[in-house]
TIVO-2410 file (N, C-alpha, C; in nm, 3 decimals):
# residues 157
REC num residu      c1      c2      c3 atome chaine
REC   1      M  -0.450  -0.931  -0.918     N      A
REC   1      M  -0.321  -0.977  -0.872    CA      A
REC   1      M  -0.302  -1.124  -0.906     C      A
REC   2      M  -0.407  -1.202  -0.892     N      A
REC   2      M  -0.391  -1.345  -0.918    CA      A
REC   2      M  -0.361  -1.371  -1.065     C      A
REC   3      M  -0.405  -1.283  -1.157     N      A
REC   3      M  -0.371  -1.303  -1.297    CA      A
REC   3      M  -0.221  -1.291  -1.315     C      A
REC   4      Q  -0.157  -1.200  -1.241     N      A
REC   4      Q  -0.012  -1.186  -1.251    CA      A
REC   4      Q   0.058  -1.304  -1.187     C      A
REC   5      V   0.000  -1.359  -1.081     N      A
REC   5      V   0.064  -1.467  -1.008    CA      A
REC   5      V   0.045  -1.600  -1.080     C      A
REC   6      S  -0.078  -1.631  -1.119     N      A
REC   6      S  -0.109  -1.764  -1.170    CA      A
REC   6      S  -0.143  -1.770  -1.317     C      A
REC   7      G  -0.166  -1.657  -1.379     N      A
REC   7      G  -0.207  -1.657  -1.517    CA      A
REC   7      G  -0.358  -1.670  -1.528     C      A
REC   8      L  -0.405  -1.665  -1.650     N      A
REC   8      L  -0.548  -1.677  -1.673    CA      A
REC   8      L  -0.589  -1.823  -1.671     C      A
REC   9      G  -0.718  -1.846  -1.663     N      A
REC   9      G  -0.768  -1.983  -1.662    CA      A
REC   9      G  -0.855  -2.006  -1.542     C      A
REC  10      S  -0.898  -2.129  -1.528     N      A
REC  10      S  -0.988  -2.161  -1.417    CA      A
REC  10      S  -0.914  -2.152  -1.285     C      A
REC  11      E  -0.988  -2.111  -1.184     N      A
REC  11      E  -0.929  -2.099  -1.050    CA      A
REC  11      E  -0.943  -2.232  -0.978     C      A
REC  12      S  -0.841  -2.265  -0.902     N      A
REC  12      S  -0.848  -2.386  -0.821    CA      A
REC  12      S  -0.770  -2.363  -0.692     C      A
REC  13      F  -0.803  -2.442  -0.593     N      A
REC  13      F  -0.734  -2.432  -0.465    CA      A
REC  13      F  -0.586  -2.462  -0.482     C      A
REC  14      D  -0.553  -2.559  -0.567     N      A
REC  14      D  -0.413  -2.595  -0.589    CA      A
REC  14      D  -0.333  -2.479  -0.648     C      A
REC  15      K  -0.395  -2.403  -0.738     N      A
REC  15      K  -0.327  -2.289  -0.799    CA      A
REC  15      K  -0.300  -2.181  -0.694     C      A
REC  16      Y  -0.399  -2.156  -0.608     N      A
REC  16      Y  -0.380  -2.059  -0.500    CA      A
REC  16      Y  -0.274  -2.108  -0.402     C      A
REC  17      K  -0.280  -2.236  -0.369     N      A
REC  17      K  -0.187  -2.292  -0.270    CA      A
REC  17      K  -0.043  -2.285  -0.320     C      A
REC  18      A  -0.023  -2.301  -0.450     N      A
REC  18      A   0.112  -2.294  -0.507    CA      A
REC  18      A   0.171  -2.153  -0.493     C      A
REC  19      N   0.085  -2.054  -0.479     N      A
REC  19      N   0.131  -1.914  -0.468    CA      A
REC  19      N   0.109  -1.857  -0.329     C      A
REC  20      K   0.108  -1.941  -0.228     N      A
REC  20      K   0.079  -1.895  -0.092    CA      A
REC  20      K   0.183  -1.796  -0.039     C      A
REC  21      D   0.305  -1.797  -0.095     N      A
REC  21      D   0.409  -1.705  -0.049    CA      A
REC  21      D   0.375  -1.559  -0.079     C      A
REC  22      Y   0.287  -1.536  -0.176     N      A
REC  22      Y   0.247  -1.400  -0.209    CA      A
REC  22      Y   0.145  -1.345  -0.110     C      A
REC  23      F   0.096  -1.428  -0.021     N      A
REC  23      F  -0.011  -1.389   0.071    CA      A
REC  23      F   0.036  -1.399   0.216     C      A
REC  24      K   0.150  -1.344   0.248     N      A
REC  24      K   0.199  -1.347   0.386    CA      A
REC  24      K   0.122  -1.246   0.469     C      A
REC  25      D   0.092  -1.281   0.591     N      A
REC  25      D   0.024  -1.193   0.688    CA      A
REC  25      D  -0.110  -1.142   0.639     C      A
REC  26      V  -0.181  -1.220   0.559     N      A
REC  26      V  -0.313  -1.178   0.513    CA      A
REC  26      V  -0.415  -1.211   0.621     C      A
REC  27      E  -0.505  -1.119   0.647     N      A
REC  27      E  -0.607  -1.140   0.749    CA      A
REC  27      E  -0.745  -1.157   0.689     C      A
REC  28      E  -0.767  -1.098   0.571     N      A
REC  28      E  -0.902  -1.099   0.514    CA      A
REC  28      E  -0.895  -1.099   0.363     C      A
REC  29      F  -0.982  -1.179   0.301     N      A
REC  29      F  -1.003  -1.176   0.157    CA      A
REC  29      F  -1.139  -1.115   0.132     C      A
REC  30      I  -1.150  -1.032   0.031     N      A
REC  30      I  -1.280  -0.984  -0.015    CA      A
REC  30      I  -1.296  -1.044  -0.154     C      A
REC  31      S  -1.394  -1.132  -0.170     N      A
REC  31      S  -1.404  -1.207  -0.294    CA      A
REC  31      S  -1.549  -1.239  -0.325     C      A
REC  32      D  -1.568  -1.299  -0.443     N      A
REC  32      D  -1.700  -1.352  -0.474    CA      A
REC  32      D  -1.715  -1.485  -0.402     C      A
REC  33      S  -1.818  -1.559  -0.433     N      A
REC  33      S  -1.844  -1.679  -0.352    CA      A
REC  33      S  -1.788  -1.806  -0.414     C      A
REC  34      K  -1.668  -1.801  -0.471     N      A
REC  34      K  -1.607  -1.922  -0.528    CA      A
REC  34      K  -1.554  -2.010  -0.417     C      A
REC  35      A  -1.573  -2.138  -0.432     N      A
REC  35      A  -1.533  -2.235  -0.330    CA      A
REC  35      A  -1.381  -2.241  -0.316     C      A
REC  36      S  -1.307  -2.222  -0.426     N      A
REC  36      S  -1.160  -2.231  -0.419    CA      A
REC  36      S  -1.102  -2.120  -0.332     C      A
REC  37      I  -1.161  -2.001  -0.337     N      A
REC  37      I  -1.111  -1.891  -0.254    CA      A
REC  37      I  -1.145  -1.916  -0.108     C      A
REC  38      Q  -1.263  -1.973  -0.083     N      A
REC  38      Q  -1.301  -2.006   0.054    CA      A
REC  38      Q  -1.206  -2.111   0.112     C      A
REC  39      Q  -1.171  -2.212   0.032     N      A
REC  39      Q  -1.076  -2.314   0.077    CA      A
REC  39      Q  -0.940  -2.252   0.108     C      A
REC  40      F  -0.896  -2.162   0.020     N      A
REC  40      F  -0.766  -2.098   0.038    CA      A
REC  40      F  -0.766  -2.010   0.163     C      A
REC  41      A  -0.874  -1.939   0.186     N      A
REC  41      A  -0.885  -1.856   0.306    CA      A
REC  41      A  -0.880  -1.943   0.431     C      A
REC  42      N  -0.949  -2.056   0.428     N      A
REC  42      N  -0.943  -2.148   0.542    CA      A
REC  42      N  -0.802  -2.203   0.561     C      A
REC  43      Y  -0.734  -2.231   0.450     N      A
REC  43      Y  -0.597  -2.284   0.455    CA      A
REC  43      Y  -0.502  -2.184   0.521     C      A
REC  44      L  -0.521  -2.054   0.491     N      A
REC  44      L  -0.436  -1.949   0.549    CA      A
REC  44      L  -0.488  -1.898   0.683     C      A
REC  45      E  -0.597  -1.955   0.730     N      A
REC  45      E  -0.663  -1.913   0.854    CA      A
REC  45      E  -0.700  -1.765   0.847     C      A
REC  46      A  -0.755  -1.725   0.735     N      A
REC  46      A  -0.799  -1.586   0.714    CA      A
REC  46      A  -0.951  -1.585   0.696     C      A
REC  47      V  -1.006  -1.467   0.707     N      A
REC  47      V  -1.150  -1.450   0.689    CA      A
REC  47      V  -1.178  -1.426   0.541     C      A
REC  48      N  -1.278  -1.495   0.488     N      A
REC  48      N  -1.321  -1.471   0.350    CA      A
REC  48      N  -1.450  -1.391   0.357     C      A
REC  49      N  -1.442  -1.263   0.331     N      A
REC  49      N  -1.557  -1.174   0.336    CA      A
REC  49      N  -1.619  -1.176   0.196     C      A
REC  50      K  -1.729  -1.246   0.180     N      A
REC  50      K  -1.787  -1.269   0.048    CA      A
REC  50      K  -1.879  -1.154   0.007     C      A
REC  51      I  -1.870  -1.121  -0.121     N      A
REC  51      I  -1.962  -1.024  -0.179    CA      A
REC  51      I  -2.079  -1.103  -0.235     C      A
REC  52      K  -2.194  -1.073  -0.185     N      A
REC  52      K  -2.314  -1.144  -0.229    CA      A
REC  52      K  -2.362  -1.080  -0.359     C      A
REC  53      T  -2.389  -1.163  -0.458     N      A
REC  53      T  -2.437  -1.111  -0.585    CA      A
REC  53      T  -2.587  -1.129  -0.592     C      A
REC  54      S  -2.655  -1.022  -0.621     N      A
REC  54      S  -2.800  -1.024  -0.632    CA      A
REC  54      S  -2.840  -0.933  -0.747     C      A
REC  55      P  -2.930  -0.979  -0.835     N      A
REC  55      P  -2.969  -0.893  -0.947    CA      A
REC  55      P  -3.047  -0.770  -0.903     C      A
REC  56      L  -3.098  -0.770  -0.781     N      A
REC  56      L  -3.175  -0.656  -0.731    CA      A
REC  56      L  -3.085  -0.546  -0.675     C      A
REC  57      E  -2.961  -0.578  -0.645     N      A
REC  57      E  -2.867  -0.481  -0.587    CA      A
REC  57      E  -2.795  -0.405  -0.698     C      A
REC  58      K  -2.774  -0.276  -0.676     N      A
REC  58      K  -2.697  -0.197  -0.771    CA      A
REC  58      K  -2.549  -0.202  -0.738     C      A
REC  59      R  -2.516  -0.209  -0.609     N      A
REC  59      R  -2.377  -0.217  -0.566    CA      A
REC  59      R  -2.356  -0.352  -0.500     C      A
REC  60      Y  -2.247  -0.413  -0.529     N      A
REC  60      Y  -2.217  -0.542  -0.468    CA      A
REC  60      Y  -2.127  -0.518  -0.348     C      A
REC  61      L  -2.178  -0.547  -0.228     N      A
REC  61      L  -2.107  -0.521  -0.104    CA      A
REC  61      L  -2.104  -0.645  -0.017     C      A
REC  62      T  -2.007  -0.649   0.074     N      A
REC  62      T  -2.007  -0.752   0.177    CA      A
REC  62      T  -2.104  -0.708   0.286     C      A
REC  63      D  -2.123  -0.793   0.385     N      A
REC  63      D  -2.216  -0.760   0.493    CA      A
REC  63      D  -2.174  -0.635   0.570     C      A
REC  64      D  -2.042  -0.611   0.579     N      A
REC  64      D  -1.995  -0.493   0.653    CA      A
REC  64      D  -1.963  -0.374   0.561     C      A
REC  65      G  -2.011  -0.377   0.437     N      A
REC  65      G  -2.002  -0.260   0.349    CA      A
REC  65      G  -1.877  -0.250   0.264     C      A
REC  66      K  -1.794  -0.352   0.258     N      A
REC  66      K  -1.672  -0.346   0.177    CA      A
REC  66      K  -1.704  -0.390   0.034     C      A
REC  67      S  -1.629  -0.334  -0.061     N      A
REC  67      S  -1.648  -0.371  -0.201    CA      A
REC  67      S  -1.513  -0.380  -0.269     C      A
REC  68      L  -1.515  -0.436  -0.389     N      A
REC  68      L  -1.392  -0.444  -0.468    CA      A
REC  68      L  -1.365  -0.315  -0.544     C      A
REC  69      G  -1.460  -0.223  -0.543     N      A
REC  69      G  -1.444  -0.098  -0.617    CA      A
REC  69      G  -1.325  -0.016  -0.572     C      A
REC  70      A  -1.303  -0.007  -0.440     N      A
REC  70      A  -1.191   0.072  -0.388    CA      A
REC  70      A  -1.058   0.010  -0.430     C      A
REC  71      V  -1.050  -0.123  -0.426     N      A
REC  71      V  -0.926  -0.190  -0.466    CA      A
REC  71      V  -0.902  -0.171  -0.615     C      A
REC  72      N  -1.008  -0.187  -0.695     N      A
REC  72      N  -0.995  -0.169  -0.840    CA      A
REC  72      N  -0.955  -0.026  -0.875     C      A
REC  73      E  -1.011   0.071  -0.804     N      A
REC  73      E  -0.977   0.211  -0.829    CA      A
REC  73      E  -0.831   0.238  -0.796     C      A
REC  74      M  -0.783   0.184  -0.684     N      A
REC  74      M  -0.644   0.203  -0.647    CA      A
REC  74      M  -0.551   0.139  -0.749     C      A
REC  75      M  -0.586   0.019  -0.797     N      A
REC  75      M  -0.502  -0.049  -0.895    CA      A
REC  75      M  -0.499   0.029  -1.027     C      A
REC  76      T  -0.610   0.091  -1.065     N      A
REC  76      T  -0.613   0.172  -1.186    CA      A
REC  76      T  -0.521   0.293  -1.172     C      A
REC  77      E  -0.525   0.357  -1.056     N      A
REC  77      E  -0.438   0.473  -1.033    CA      A
REC  77      E  -0.291   0.433  -1.032     C      A
REC  78      V  -0.260   0.320  -0.970     N      A
REC  78      V  -0.121   0.274  -0.966    CA      A
REC  78      V  -0.073   0.239  -1.106     C      A
REC  79      S  -0.157   0.170  -1.186     N      A
REC  79      S  -0.114   0.134  -1.321    CA      A
REC  79      S  -0.096   0.257  -1.409     C      A
REC  80      S  -0.181   0.360  -1.393     N      A
REC  80      S  -0.160   0.482  -1.471    CA      A
REC  80      S  -0.034   0.555  -1.425     C      A
REC  81      M  -0.004   0.549  -1.295     N      A
REC  81      M   0.117   0.612  -1.244    CA      A
REC  81      M   0.241   0.538  -1.295     C      A
REC  82      I   0.233   0.407  -1.307     N      A
REC  82      I   0.346   0.330  -1.360    CA      A
REC  82      I   0.373   0.373  -1.504     C      A
REC  83      Q   0.268   0.396  -1.582     N      A
REC  83      Q   0.286   0.439  -1.721    CA      A
REC  83      Q   0.346   0.579  -1.729     C      A
REC  84      T   0.299   0.670  -1.645     N      A
REC  84      T   0.349   0.808  -1.655    CA      A
REC  84      T   0.488   0.824  -1.597     C      A
REC  85      T   0.524   0.745  -1.497     N      A
REC  85      T   0.656   0.759  -1.436    CA      A
REC  85      T   0.756   0.659  -1.491     C      A
REC  86      R   0.717   0.582  -1.588     N      A
REC  86      R   0.803   0.480  -1.650    CA      A
REC  86      R   0.850   0.376  -1.548     C      A
REC  87      G   0.761   0.334  -1.462     N      A
REC  87      G   0.793   0.229  -1.366    CA      A
REC  87      G   0.804   0.281  -1.224     C      A
REC  88      I   0.778   0.192  -1.131     N      A
REC  88      I   0.785   0.226  -0.989    CA      A
REC  88      I   0.875   0.123  -0.923     C      A
REC  89      G   0.968   0.168  -0.842     N      A
REC  89      G   1.050   0.076  -0.765    CA      A
REC  89      G   0.968   0.021  -0.649     C      A
REC  90      T   0.969  -0.109  -0.630     N      A
REC  90      T   0.891  -0.168  -0.521    CA      A
REC  90      T   0.941  -0.119  -0.385     C      A
REC  91      R   1.063  -0.072  -0.382     N      A
REC  91      R   1.118  -0.019  -0.257    CA      A
REC  91      R   1.040   0.105  -0.210     C      A
REC  92      Y   0.986   0.180  -0.306     N      A
REC  92      Y   0.919   0.305  -0.274    CA      A
REC  92      Y   0.768   0.299  -0.293     C      A
REC  93      I   0.711   0.179  -0.309     N      A
REC  93      I   0.568   0.168  -0.340    CA      A
REC  93      I   0.481   0.228  -0.230     C      A
REC  94      Q   0.519   0.213  -0.103     N      A
REC  94      Q   0.437   0.269   0.005    CA      A
REC  94      Q   0.434   0.421  -0.003     C      A
REC  95      G   0.546   0.482  -0.038     N      A
REC  95      G   0.549   0.627  -0.054    CA      A
REC  95      G   0.460   0.673  -0.169     C      A
REC  96      Y   0.461   0.598  -0.280     N      A
REC  96      Y   0.374   0.632  -0.392    CA      A
REC  96      Y   0.227   0.621  -0.352     C      A
REC  97      L   0.192   0.514  -0.280     N      A
REC  97      L   0.053   0.497  -0.237    CA      A
REC  97      L   0.012   0.606  -0.139     C      A
REC  98      D   0.103   0.645  -0.050     N      A
REC  98      D   0.073   0.756   0.041    CA      A
REC  98      D   0.051   0.886  -0.036     C      A
REC  99      F   0.132   0.908  -0.140     N      A
REC  99      F   0.114   1.029  -0.220    CA      A
REC  99      F  -0.019   1.027  -0.295     C      A
REC 100      L  -0.058   0.909  -0.348     N      A
REC 100      L  -0.188   0.898  -0.414    CA      A
REC 100      L  -0.301   0.933  -0.318     C      A
REC 101      L  -0.290   0.884  -0.195     N      A
REC 101      L  -0.392   0.913  -0.095    CA      A
REC 101      L  -0.396   1.063  -0.063     C      A
REC 102      L  -0.279   1.124  -0.047     N      A
REC 102      L  -0.272   1.268  -0.021    CA      A
REC 102      L  -0.334   1.347  -0.136     C      A
REC 103      K  -0.302   1.306  -0.259     N      A
REC 103      K  -0.355   1.375  -0.376    CA      A
REC 103      K  -0.507   1.363  -0.384     C      A
REC 104      K  -0.557   1.244  -0.353     N      A
REC 104      K  -0.702   1.223  -0.356    CA      A
REC 104      K  -0.772   1.304  -0.248     C      A
REC 105      Q  -0.714   1.309  -0.128     N      A
REC 105      Q  -0.773   1.389  -0.021    CA      A
REC 105      Q  -0.771   1.537  -0.057     C      A
REC 106      A  -0.662   1.583  -0.118     N      A
REC 106      A  -0.654   1.724  -0.158    CA      A
REC 106      A  -0.755   1.755  -0.267     C      A
REC 107      K  -0.779   1.658  -0.355     N      A
REC 107      K  -0.874   1.679  -0.464    CA      A
REC 107      K  -1.015   1.704  -0.412     C      A
REC 108      Y  -1.051   1.638  -0.303     N      A
REC 108      Y  -1.185   1.656  -0.248    CA      A
REC 108      Y  -1.191   1.769  -0.145     C      A
REC 109      T  -1.078   1.823  -0.106     N      A
REC 109      T  -1.074   1.927  -0.003    CA      A
REC 109      T  -1.055   2.066  -0.062     C      A
REC 110      F  -0.970   2.079  -0.164     N      A
REC 110      F  -0.934   2.210  -0.218    CA      A
REC 110      F  -0.983   2.225  -0.361     C      A
REC 111      K  -0.994   2.351  -0.403     N      A
REC 111      K  -1.028   2.379  -0.543    CA      A
REC 111      K  -0.906   2.348  -0.629     C      A
REC 112      R  -0.930   2.325  -0.757     N      A
REC 112      R  -0.823   2.284  -0.848    CA      A
REC 112      R  -0.709   2.386  -0.852     C      A
REC 113      K  -0.740   2.514  -0.853     N      A
REC 113      K  -0.636   2.617  -0.861    CA      A
REC 113      K  -0.552   2.622  -0.733     C      A
REC 114      E  -0.610   2.583  -0.621     N      A
REC 114      E  -0.539   2.589  -0.492    CA      A
REC 114      E  -0.459   2.462  -0.464     C      A
REC 115      M  -0.487   2.354  -0.536     N      A
REC 115      M  -0.433   2.224  -0.498    CA      A
REC 115      M  -0.281   2.219  -0.492     C      A
REC 116      A  -0.212   2.269  -0.594     N      A
REC 116      A  -0.065   2.262  -0.596    CA      A
REC 116      A  -0.005   2.339  -0.479     C      A
REC 117      S  -0.055   2.458  -0.454     N      A
REC 117      S   0.001   2.537  -0.344    CA      A
REC 117      S  -0.032   2.476  -0.208     C      A
REC 118      E  -0.149   2.415  -0.194     N      A
REC 118      E  -0.186   2.352  -0.067    CA      A
REC 118      E  -0.101   2.227  -0.041     C      A
REC 119      I  -0.076   2.147  -0.144     N      A
REC 119      I   0.009   2.028  -0.126    CA      A
REC 119      I   0.150   2.072  -0.090     C      A
REC 120      L   0.200   2.178  -0.155     N      A
REC 120      L   0.333   2.230  -0.121    CA      A
REC 120      L   0.336   2.278   0.024     C      A
REC 121      R   0.231   2.347   0.067     N      A
REC 121      R   0.224   2.395   0.206    CA      A
REC 121      R   0.223   2.278   0.303     C      A
REC 122      M   0.149   2.172   0.270     N      A
REC 122      M   0.145   2.055   0.358    CA      A
REC 122      M   0.282   1.989   0.368     C      A
REC 123      M   0.354   1.986   0.255     N      A
REC 123      M   0.487   1.925   0.256    CA      A
REC 123      M   0.585   2.012   0.333     C      A
REC 124      M   0.571   2.144   0.324     N      A
REC 124      M   0.663   2.234   0.395    CA      A
REC 124      M   0.638   2.231   0.545     C      A
REC 125      D   0.515   2.199   0.586     N      A
REC 125      D   0.484   2.191   0.728    CA      A
REC 125      D   0.545   2.069   0.795     C      A
REC 126      T   0.585   1.969   0.716     N      A
REC 126      T   0.647   1.851   0.775    CA      A
REC 126      T   0.790   1.884   0.812     C      A
REC 127      E   0.841   1.815   0.910     N      A
REC 127      E   0.974   1.845   0.961    CA      A
REC 127      E   1.076   1.750   0.899     C      A
REC 128      A   1.179   1.805   0.840     N      A
REC 128      A   1.286   1.725   0.782    CA      A
REC 128      A   1.390   1.695   0.889     C      A
REC 129      F   1.460   1.585   0.873     N      A
REC 129      F   1.565   1.549   0.968    CA      A
REC 129      F   1.690   1.633   0.941     C      A
REC 130      S   1.758   1.669   1.047     N      A
REC 130      S   1.885   1.741   1.034    CA      A
REC 130      S   1.990   1.664   1.114     C      A
REC 131      N   2.116   1.698   1.092     N      A
REC 131      N   2.224   1.631   1.165    CA      A
REC 131      N   2.210   1.649   1.315     C      A
REC 132      E   2.166   1.767   1.357     N      A
REC 132      E   2.152   1.793   1.501    CA      A
REC 132      E   2.047   1.700   1.563     C      A
REC 133      M   1.939   1.676   1.488     N      A
REC 133      M   1.835   1.587   1.540    CA      A
REC 133      M   1.887   1.444   1.553     C      A
REC 134      V   1.969   1.401   1.456     N      A
REC 134      V   2.024   1.266   1.461    CA      A
REC 134      V   2.117   1.253   1.581     C      A
REC 135      R   2.201   1.355   1.603     N      A
REC 135      R   2.293   1.350   1.716    CA      A
REC 135      R   2.219   1.354   1.849     C      A
REC 136      A   2.105   1.420   1.856     N      A
REC 136      A   2.030   1.433   1.981    CA      A
REC 136      A   1.944   1.311   2.012     C      A
REC 137      T   1.927   1.221   1.917     N      A
REC 137      T   1.844   1.103   1.939    CA      A
REC 137      T   1.916   1.005   2.030     C      A
REC 138      P   1.851   0.962   2.139     N      A
REC 138      P   1.916   0.865   2.227    CA      A
REC 138      P   1.933   0.730   2.157     C      A
REC 139      M   2.051   0.673   2.169     N      A
REC 139      M   2.083   0.546   2.105    CA      A
REC 139      M   2.137   0.450   2.210     C      A
REC 140      P   2.124   0.319   2.184     N      A
REC 140      P   2.178   0.223   2.280    CA      A
REC 140      P   2.331   0.224   2.287     C      A
REC 141      I   2.395   0.277   2.182     N      A
REC 141      I   2.541   0.291   2.184    CA      A
REC 141      I   2.573   0.438   2.159     C      A
REC 142      S   2.692   0.477   2.191     N      A
REC 142      S   2.734   0.615   2.167    CA      A
REC 142      S   2.794   0.625   2.027     C      A
REC 143      L   2.726   0.698   1.940     N      A
REC 143      L   2.779   0.716   1.805    CA      A
REC 143      L   2.909   0.795   1.807     C      A
REC 144      K   2.918   0.886   1.903     N      A
REC 144      K   3.040   0.967   1.912    CA      A
REC 144      K   3.160   0.878   1.944     C      A
REC 145      E   3.142   0.784   2.038     N      A
REC 145      E   3.252   0.693   2.071    CA      A
REC 145      E   3.284   0.601   1.954     C      A
REC 146      A   3.181   0.558   1.882     N      A
REC 146      A   3.202   0.462   1.774    CA      A
REC 146      A   3.266   0.526   1.651     C      A
REC 147      Y   3.230   0.650   1.617     N      A
REC 147      Y   3.273   0.709   1.491    CA      A
REC 147      Y   3.361   0.833   1.504     C      A
REC 148      Y   3.379   0.887   1.622     N      A
REC 148      Y   3.450   1.015   1.636    CA      A
REC 148      Y   3.595   1.006   1.589     C      A
REC 149      E   3.660   0.893   1.616     N      A
REC 149      E   3.800   0.882   1.576    CA      A
REC 149      E   3.817   0.884   1.425     C      A
REC 150      Y   3.714   0.846   1.349     N      A
REC 150      Y   3.724   0.844   1.203    CA      A
REC 150      Y   3.696   0.982   1.143     C      A
REC 151      R   3.630   1.070   1.216     N      A
REC 151      R   3.603   1.207   1.177    CA      A
REC 151      R   3.540   1.218   1.038     C      A
REC 152      Y   3.430   1.147   1.020     N      A
REC 152      Y   3.355   1.162   0.895    CA      A
REC 152      Y   3.206   1.163   0.927     C      A
REC 153      G   3.126   1.195   0.824     N      A
REC 153      G   2.981   1.201   0.845    CA      A
REC 153      G   2.945   1.319   0.931     C      A
REC 154      I   2.858   1.298   1.028     N      A
REC 154      I   2.813   1.408   1.113    CA      A
REC 154      I   2.919   1.450   1.214     C      A
REC 155      F   3.027   1.371   1.227     N      A
REC 155      F   3.134   1.405   1.321    CA      A
REC 155      F   3.256   1.465   1.251     C      A
REC 156      A   3.241   1.496   1.122     N      A
REC 156      A   3.353   1.559   1.051    CA      A
REC 156      A   3.371   1.701   1.103     C      A
REC 157      E   3.492   1.744   1.111     N      A
REC 157      E   3.521   1.879   1.166    CA      A
REC 157      E   3.533   1.979   1.055     C      A
***
C-alpha cells in the first residue's frame, strides 16, 4: 500500500507522516523492524507489532502469531479480481472482500463439484428486504405521514 501512496524509494518518517490521512483509525501495524515505521506508529498512537527476522525461523511471525502472509494473500486475490472484473468500485469493496472470504471458506468446506450449488444455497437462505419489512420497521418519524400524500414508492396505490 505504501508503494501506491508514497512511491518507491527509501522509507522515512516524513514520507509516512505526509500520508497520515490514509491511516485513519489504525490500531496496529504489522511490520519489520524499521525505525521509521516505529516512529510513525508512535506518532499515530498505534501498536507496532514487529516481525522478528531470524535465519533459523522458517516462518516470520510476530510474538502473537501474526504474519504478513495473510495480508499479501488477500492483496493478491483482490488484484486478480480487479483484473478479471475490469475494476472494482471502492463503494463496494467490503462486499467483494466478504465474497472472497465466503468463497475461501466454501473452498475448504465443500468439494469442488458441490461448491457452486452450496454457495447458491447459502445465498438463498439469506433474507431479502421487502416493502412490507420496510413499512413494519419502527422509525422515529412516520413515513406514512411524510410521504402518503405524494402516493409514490411503497405508498403508491
